[in-house]
N, C-alpha and C positions, 0 to 999 in steps of 0.2 A: 518524390521526396520521401514518402513513407511506403514500405512494402505492404503494410496492412493498416487499415483504419477501422475504427469502430463507430457506428451510428446508433445513437441513443435517442429515443423518443420519451419526453417527459410530459405527463399529464397532471394537471393541478386539480385537486378535488374541489367540487362546488364552483367550477368556472365553466366557461364555454367549451373547454377542451373535449369534454365527453360528447357534447352535441356535435362538434366539428368532426370528431373521430367517427361518429355514425354517418355523417355525410360522406367521409372518405371511404368507409366500408361499402356503401351503396355504389359509389363510383368504381371501386375495385371490382365489384360483381359485374357491373356493366362492361368494363374493359375486358374481363375474362370471357365474356360471351363473344366479344368481337375477335379476340386473339386466339381462340381455340375453335375447334370444329363443332362444338355444341351449338344447338339451335333450339333452345327451349321456348322461345317466343318468336312470333312473326316479325315484330318491330321492336327494336331496342332503342330507348330514348336515354339521353344523358341525364344524370341527376345533378342538378345545380344546387348551390347553397340556398337553403330556405330563408325567406325574408322573415325575420323575427319581429314581433311586436315589442314594445317597451315592457309590457307586463311579462312576456316570456323571458326577456333578458334578465329582468329582476328575479324571476323564479329560478333561472339557472344559476345566477350568481348567489342566491340565498340558499341553494341546495334543495329546492322544491322537489319532492319525490315524484310528482306528476310529470316532471320533464323526463326523468329516467323512464317512466312508463310510456311516455309519448314516443321516445326514441325506440323502445322495444316494440311498440305497436306499429311504428312506421316500417321497421325491418321485417316484422312478421307478416304484415299485410303485403309488402312488396314480394316476399317469398311465395305467399299464397296466390297472389295475382299471376306470378310466373307459372305456378303449377296449373292454375286455371287456364292460362293461355295455352300451355302445352296440352291440356285436356281438350280444349277446343280444336287445336291442330289435329289431335288424334281423331276427333269426331269428323272433321272434314275429310281426313284420309279414309276413314271407314265408310263415309258416305260415298266417296268416289269409287271405292271398291265395290260397295253393295249396288250402286246404281249403274255402273258402266263397266269396270274392268272384269269383275267376277262373272257377270252374266255373259260377257263375250268369251271368257275362258270356258264357261260351261257349254256354250253352244259349239265351240271349237272342239273341245274334247268329245262331245257327244257326236259330232260329225265324223271325227277321226275313228271313233269306236264303231260307228256304223259301217264305215268303209272297210275297216279291218275285218269286221264280222262278215261282210259280204264277200271278201276274198276267201275267208275260211270256208264259207258255204260253197263257193264256186270250186275250190280245190277238192273238197270232200265229194262234190258231185262228179268231178272229172277223175278223181283218184280214189276209188273205193278201197276198203281195207284189203290187205294182202295182194294188192295189184303188183304186177310185174314191172320192173324198171323199163322205161322207154323215154327217149328224148329226141326231139326233132332238131337237126342242125343243117342249115342251108337246104331245107326241103327234104332231107333224108332222115328217116327214123332209125335210131340206134337203140338196140336192146342190150348191147355189151358195154359195160362201163369203161373198159380199157380203150376200146375204139372211140367211144364218145369223148373220153378224156384227151385222146391224141388230137382230135379235131378242135377241141376247146383250147388246147395249148397253141395251136396254129393261129387261131383267132386272137389269142392273148399276145402273141409275138407281133402280129400285124397291128394291133392296137397300140402296143408300146412303141412301135417304130413310127407310125404315122401320127399318133396322137388323136385319131378320129375314133368316134364310137362305132362299134361293129354290131350289126344285128346278127345274133347268133342263131336263134330259132325259137322253139316253143317247148315248154315243159308242162304238160297236162293243162293246156289251154292258156297259160301265162306266157307272155312275150319275154324273151331273154336277150339281153344286150351286154356287151362288154364295153365299159366306159373308162376313160382315163380319170384317175383320182385327182381331185382338186389340189390336194396337198403334195402332189408329186409321188416319189417312191415310198412304199410302205416297208415294214420291217423285213419281209421276205425278198425284197429286191425288185418287185414289180411295181409298175406305176398304174395298173388297171385293176378293176374289180368287175364282177358280174352282178347284174341288176335283174330282178324278177319284177315285172310290171303287172299290177292289178289295179284296184282302186288306189292303192298306195305302192311305193317303191320299196323293195327289200334288197339290201346290199350284202355281199359276201366277198372276202378277199380271195385272190387267186395266187397261186405260186407256180413258178416254172418247175419242170421235171417232177411233177406230182400229179399225173392225170387222174388217177383214182380219187385222190383227195379232193381235186377240184369238182369232180362229179358229186361227191358226198356233200360238199358245201352247197351245191345247187339244190340237192334234195332237202337239205335242212332249211333252206330258205322258206319253202312252203310248209314243211312239216313242223318247224320249231319257231321261226321268227314271226309268223302270223299270229300264233298263239301268245307269243311273248308281247307283241304289240297290243293284242286285245287286253291282256293283263295290265299293261302299263297304262293305257288309255282309261281303262275302268278305274284304276286307282286314282289317276289324276282327276277324273270326273267326280268321284266320291269326295276327294279332298277339297275340290273347288266348291262343291255344294256345302260342305261343313264350314268352309271359310266364309261363305255367303251368310249362313246363319249366324256365325259369330260376328260378322260385320254389322248385320242388321241389329243384333243385340247391343253392340257397342255404340251404335248411333244414338240409341235412346237412353244410354246410361248417364245419369247427371254427374256433375262434379262432386266427389264425395265430401269434400271439405267446404262446400258452399256456405253451410250454415255457420261454420267456424269463422269464415271470412266475414260474413254479414255481422256476426257478434263483435268481432274485432273492429270492424269499421264503425259500428255503433258506439263502442267504447271510445274509440279515438275521437269521434265527433264530440262526445261528452267531455273528454279531457281537454280538448281544444277550447270548448266553451268555458270550462272552468278557468283555464289559464287566461282567457280574455277577460273574465269577470274579476280576476285578481288585480287588475290594473288600478293604480291609486287615483284618487279623485283629482280632477284638474285643479291646479293652483289658482287661487283667487287673485286677481290683479290688484295691485296696491299702488298708491300714489307715491312717487319718489319725492323726498324732501331733500334739502341740502345736506341734512345730517346723514341720510341714506347714501347720497352720492359720496360723501366724504368717507363713509364707512367702507364703501366698495373700493375706494382708492387705498385703503390701509392694507398692509401686507397680511396674508392669511396665517402667519406664524408669529406668535409672541414669545420672545426669549425670556425665560425665567431662570436666572442664574446661568448654569451651564446645560440646562435641559430645554429642548425645543418642544413645545406643545402646539399641535395643529388645532387651530380654532376656525370654524367656518365664518365667513364674512357676515352671514346672516345673523350670527349671534351678537354682532356689534350693534345691530339695530333693535334687538329685543330689550326693551326698557325694563321688563319684569325681572331679568337675570341680574344678579349682583355682579359688580365689576370684578375683574380678576386682580387680585392683590399682587402687585409687582413693584419693583423698585422704580422710583421716578425717572422716567426717560421720555423721549419724544413720543414713543408709541403709547405709553400710559397717559401722557398728557392729552393725546388726541382722543383716547378712549374716554377719559373723564369729561372732556369737553363734550363729546358726543352724548354721554349719559345725562349731562345737565340740559 
């Protein structure tokens, strides 16, 4: 019917509107936790309407400033409890890292570093400085890179055709194989790579029609990749050890705003106690008389001329109050009779 509509929210001062709006705000925060990917707390509970006592209702209607303070305290305490729950979740995470995951990572990196260091020591023993090039392929030792490269290319073609791993030979005590790549063809058009086997495996890509280049890649496997692995594992180990120290420190770190939360909770308890003490005294029971019953049946409004004045029914039973001067009518007659 209408292309656009406007939605207006009206709040009346010194009424229950402010209190109910606080309840709606808390519900909106709860819903936003569920509808988004945020996870500030482990468990989210719905915020239902708080059951008010009669004294709290009277305080809200009369504009008691403590009600506003109570609403603010409720919201602030809910926010601090959310932060406290997030802090506890972080502590649990740090505890898991410090007690299980990080020690496992440290042991793993230490073992890898030891294996790579062992490969480097073995290569240095078999390949002294300024050693001449040599490689063993199919039981034959080659000292010429071009001839070795031609034999490597034959093995590369055979591996690409059959898809099977080919045992190539040895390079200064390390086993050499040509294996098919798991991901298929690489950028240079071949589906295989050369692997140098020590305590760890070191891979290098091979390419067709490049015999000298393939030999250089095998030489770099032992001369460069082993040192690169040692540097990588050493850095990972140092980082894991630092993370372990940070996690252990975070485990013992208390919630920074714990005292603020305790003070607010103490203040809220005091406010709630004061609101409960403000309740009016219980009414004293009275014996009903015929005049009281008659007064209760009278209308609560007495017309005076053209102006309507609201009069409580209890006022009719108060004999100390002077009667309301009005023109003689049925209501006035009933009131006069009640006064007598």
